[in-house]
N, C-alpha and C positions, 0 to 999 in steps of 0.2 A: 095760851094755856099749854101749848105743846112744850115750850121751854120749861114751864113750871113742872109739868109731868116728867120730863127728862130729869130734872133736878131731884124730884121725888124718887125716881128709880135709882139715881146715884146715892141718895141717902139710904135707901134700903140696902143697897150693895155694901155700904159702909157700916151696916148694923144700926143705923139711926131710924127712928120712926119716919116712914116715907112721906114727907111733906116737902113740897118745893114751891118757890115763888119767883115771879118775874115782875119787875117794875118797868113800865113802858111809858115813854114820852114821845109824842109825835110819831107813833107807829114803830119806833125802834126800842129795843130792850136797852135800858140803861144799866140794869143789874139783874143777875139771876143768882139764886142761892137755894141751898138745901138745908134741912134741919141738921144741926151739928152740936147739940148740947153735950153729948158724950165725948166726942172727939175734942171739943174745945174746953171741956170741963166748965161749962157755962150754962146755967139753967135758962138764961135769956137768949140763947143762940137758936131761937126758932127761925125758920126760913123767912118769915115776914120781917122780923127784927133785923136779920142780917142783910136782907135786900134793901130795906129802908136805910140802914146805915151806909151801905155801899153806894146807893144812889145819891144820898145827901152829900157824901164825900166827893163823888164823881162830879156832881153838879155844882158843888161849892155853896150849898145853901141848905137850911134846915126845913124849909117849906117846899113841899112837892105838889103844889096845888094844880099843876098842869100834867100830873102823872096818874097813871092807872096801875093798880096792883092786881096781879093774877096770882091766886094761890090755890093749891089743890084741896085744902081743908078749911072749913069755917074757922076763922081766927078765934083764939082764946081772948080772955079779958086783957091780958098784957099786950097782945098784938093789936087788938082793936083800939086800945088806948093810944098806942104808937101811931096807928093809922090816922086817928083823929088829930093828934098833935102835929103830925107831918102834913096835915091838910090834904091828904090824897083825894083826888077828884072822884075816882070810881074804884070800887072793889068788886072783882069777879072771883068767885070761889067755886070749887067743885063739890066735894062731899060735905054734907051737913055733919055737925058734931053735937048730937044731943047731950052728951055728957060734959064736954069741955068747951063747947063753942060759946061765944058771947055776942054774936051778931043777931041770929034768929033764935037762939036758945039761951038758957041761963040768964045773965043780967041784961041782955039785949042793950048793950052799951050805947049804941047810936040812937036809941029811942029815949034815953034818959034826958030829962030837961037840963041837967048839968053838963051834958056833952056839948062842947063848943063848936064842933065841926062834924057834919054827917056826910060821908061820901054817898054817892049813888051806889046801891048794892045790887048785884046780879048773881044769884045763886044757881047751882046746878050745871055750871059750865064744865064739861069733862067729868061729870060726877061718876059715871060708871067706871071709868078707868081709875080715877082717884080712889074710889071706894074699894075696888078690886085690889089695888096695891096695898091698902091698909089691911084688908081682910087676910090677904096672903101673908103679909108680914107678921101679923099677930097670931095667925093659925100656926105658923112655924115656931112661935115662941111658947106655945102652950104645951 
């Protein structure tokens, strides 16, 4: 989670919503990414999407069933869908997202009978720091 939090801090410094992600395989980070929709002019450039793309490219495969994803914020529906399609083994996330999250809030994607893959989910890892980054970022914008 330390790498994901560092990426989230980098995102905030770049004016992006402070969300970071790290994809780990065998205890080593395969990819680390920060939110970058504004910089890349790409609404799909969420940290999770970027780290999944980078890891798949690095590993040379679309299925990441032996990988774990660490992210600072509960994934949205788009990112949760990508997590399922990539067959990620475990999802660890920091802060909950009651408004935009899709894991334990909103559509609860992994609980849907049509979801073909459900990762193990562990919430609240690094929650205090992840939530503080988000609060500080949005307080500065108001």
